[in-house]
C-alpha positions as YAML, in Angstrom:
chain: A
units: angstrom
residues:
- id: 1
  name: UNK
  ca: [76.85, 144.52, 116.92]
- id: 2
  name: UNK
  ca: [75.90, 146.22, 113.47]
- id: 3
  name: UNK
  ca: [76.29, 145.83, 110.22]
- id: 4
  name: UNK
  ca: [79.25, 147.82, 110.55]
- id: 5
  name: UNK
  ca: [81.36, 146.80, 112.52]
- id: 6
  name: UNK
  ca: [80.23, 142.88, 111.50]
- id: 7
  name: UNK
  ca: [82.10, 143.17, 107.89]
- id: 8
  name: UNK
  ca: [85.44, 142.99, 108.86]
- id: 9
  name: UNK
  ca: [85.54, 140.31, 111.05]
- id: 10
  name: UNK
  ca: [83.02, 137.81, 107.73]
- id: 11
  name: UNK
  ca: [85.91, 139.76, 105.56]
- id: 12
  name: UNK
  ca: [88.25, 138.03, 106.53]
- id: 13
  name: UNK
  ca: [86.14, 134.50, 108.27]
- id: 14
  name: UNK
  ca: [84.48, 133.81, 104.19]
- id: 15
  name: UNK
  ca: [87.62, 131.87, 102.51]
- id: 16
  name: UNK
  ca: [87.97, 133.01, 98.90]
- id: 17
  name: UNK
  ca: [87.35, 130.46, 96.09]
- id: 18
  name: UNK
  ca: [90.33, 129.36, 94.12]
- id: 19
  name: UNK
  ca: [90.18, 129.65, 90.84]
- id: 20
  name: UNK
  ca: [89.87, 126.31, 88.50]
- id: 21
  name: UNK
  ca: [93.65, 124.58, 88.68]
- id: 22
  name: UNK
  ca: [94.30, 123.03, 84.85]
- id: 23
  name: UNK
  ca: [94.72, 119.41, 84.44]
- id: 24
  name: UNK
  ca: [97.91, 118.22, 84.60]
- id: 25
  name: UNK
  ca: [99.01, 117.25, 80.89]
- id: 26
  name: UNK
  ca: [99.43, 114.18, 79.90]
- id: 27
  name: UNK
  ca: [102.47, 112.26, 79.69]
- id: 28
  name: UNK
  ca: [103.18, 110.44, 77.11]
- id: 29
  name: UNK
  ca: [106.34, 108.29, 77.10]
- id: 30
  name: UNK
  ca: [108.99, 109.74, 74.34]
- id: 31
  name: UNK
  ca: [108.20, 108.33, 70.65]
- id: 32
  name: UNK
  ca: [110.86, 105.19, 69.87]
- id: 33
  name: UNK
  ca: [110.56, 103.64, 72.96]
- id: 34
  name: UNK
  ca: [112.40, 100.79, 73.83]
- id: 35
  name: UNK
  ca: [109.46, 98.91, 73.60]
- id: 36
  name: UNK
  ca: [107.85, 100.45, 70.62]
- id: 37
  name: UNK
  ca: [110.81, 99.68, 68.37]
- id: 38
  name: UNK
  ca: [111.16, 95.60, 69.84]
- id: 39
  name: UNK
  ca: [106.95, 95.11, 68.56]
- id: 40
  name: UNK
  ca: [108.35, 96.38, 65.25]
- id: 41
  name: UNK
  ca: [111.26, 94.29, 65.85]
- id: 42
  name: UNK
  ca: [108.87, 91.43, 67.13]
- id: 43
  name: UNK
  ca: [105.72, 93.04, 64.00]
- id: 44
  name: UNK
  ca: [108.81, 92.78, 60.75]
- id: 45
  name: UNK
  ca: [109.93, 88.84, 62.26]
- id: 46
  name: UNK
  ca: [106.11, 87.95, 61.99]
- id: 47
  name: UNK
  ca: [105.58, 89.67, 58.40]
- id: 48
  name: UNK
  ca: [108.75, 88.26, 57.37]
- id: 49
  name: UNK
  ca: [108.02, 83.95, 58.44]
- id: 50
  name: UNK
  ca: [104.65, 84.65, 57.10]
- id: 51
  name: UNK
  ca: [104.81, 85.69, 53.67]
- id: 52
  name: UNK
  ca: [102.05, 84.18, 51.88]
- id: 53
  name: UNK
  ca: [99.44, 84.84, 54.64]
- id: 54
  name: UNK
  ca: [97.04, 87.79, 54.29]
- id: 55
  name: UNK
  ca: [97.97, 90.26, 57.45]
- id: 56
  name: UNK
  ca: [96.66, 93.45, 57.74]
- id: 57
  name: UNK
  ca: [97.17, 96.38, 60.09]
- id: 58
  name: UNK
  ca: [94.41, 95.37, 62.41]
- id: 59
  name: UNK
  ca: [96.40, 91.54, 62.95]
- id: 60
  name: UNK
  ca: [99.55, 93.64, 63.40]
- id: 61
  name: UNK
  ca: [98.96, 95.73, 65.87]
- id: 62
  name: UNK
  ca: [96.38, 93.49, 68.30]
- id: 63
  name: UNK
  ca: [99.42, 90.65, 67.63]
- id: 64
  name: UNK
  ca: [101.97, 93.86, 69.99]
- id: 65
  name: UNK
  ca: [98.50, 95.56, 71.73]
- id: 66
  name: UNK
  ca: [98.50, 98.83, 69.62]
- id: 67
  name: UNK
  ca: [95.93, 100.74, 68.71]
- id: 68
  name: UNK
  ca: [95.59, 100.19, 64.77]
- id: 69
  name: UNK
  ca: [96.20, 104.42, 64.11]
- id: 70
  name: UNK
  ca: [99.49, 103.55, 67.07]
- id: 71
  name: UNK
  ca: [99.82, 101.42, 65.42]
- id: 72
  name: UNK
  ca: [100.51, 103.48, 61.87]
- id: 73
  name: UNK
  ca: [102.66, 105.93, 63.62]
- id: 74
  name: UNK
  ca: [104.75, 103.38, 65.71]
- id: 75
  name: UNK
  ca: [105.52, 101.53, 62.12]
- id: 76
  name: UNK
  ca: [106.30, 103.85, 59.87]
- id: 77
  name: UNK
  ca: [108.12, 106.14, 62.70]
- id: 78
  name: UNK
  ca: [110.51, 102.99, 62.69]
- id: 79
  name: UNK
  ca: [110.65, 102.08, 59.32]
- id: 80
  name: UNK
  ca: [111.14, 105.33, 57.81]
...
């Protein structure tokens, strides 16, 4: 088989690489979920019961197992 005859066969056999697929976007829980609301109520109850204690965002965030940044956002959204 010469080059002219083998070229069409080679084109059929060679797989064209697909373009890389984009990663699916991360699905996040909707803001204001029941768990977040429960966590904020828990923190509010704790703050009221510990008014004389030294409370801080890091401690309160740790209490509900959230990052400080996420805790501040959820607390602000949940309390106004």
